[in-house]
C-alpha positions, 0 to 999 in steps of 0.5 A: 454554516453548516457547509463551510464545516463538512468542506473545512472537515474534506481538506483536514482528511485529505490532508492528514490522509496525505500526510499518512501516506506520505510517512508510509512511503518513507517507512517502507523505502527506509526498510527496503534501503536497510534491506540493501536495495536500491529503492524509487518511487513510481507514485505519479507513473499509475503504474499500480505500485508505488514503489522499485525496489532493485538488489542485484538481479531482484525488481520488486514492485511495492504497493504501501498503504499507510492507514493510522490504525492498529487494524490491518485492512485496505482497498486496492484499486482495480488497477493495483489489484490486477498489477499485483496477480500479474506480477504475483512473484515481485509483488509487495503490498505494505501496508503500514499501520499506526502511520501518526504513532508508532508505524509498524510496516506488514509485507505482504508477499506470495506463497506458491508454497501455501498459494496464498498471500502472506506477511513475514509471521506468515498470516494470511491475507483474506481478499474479498473482491469487489464489484464496482460499477459507476452510472451516470447520466 
């Protein structure tokens, strides 16, 4: 039946998504560990970021997004977006593209000089705010 196929494909999607997320977290953890940071996962705590990275007196809050494709385009939750603004100085948005092939990390941080979020190559992160609503009876 059609229905069981749909249920199966959404289960496969969920598993693939989880795998991509795990790869992304692993890649970013390794990247920051290599930079000398002590990295701890706080994914389960729903803080608005996934990893805490500490180096001497610097503490970074890192949100990790994993993608299978090569386009840098993600959605962040209202909580993640709020924290991104609250901790603008030490928040990092790490988008890992091509997770299932050759993972590539794009690190975005806020530039006070340019008043915008930039990656390490100087590309600007375009942020389109979406207002959503949940309606129910």
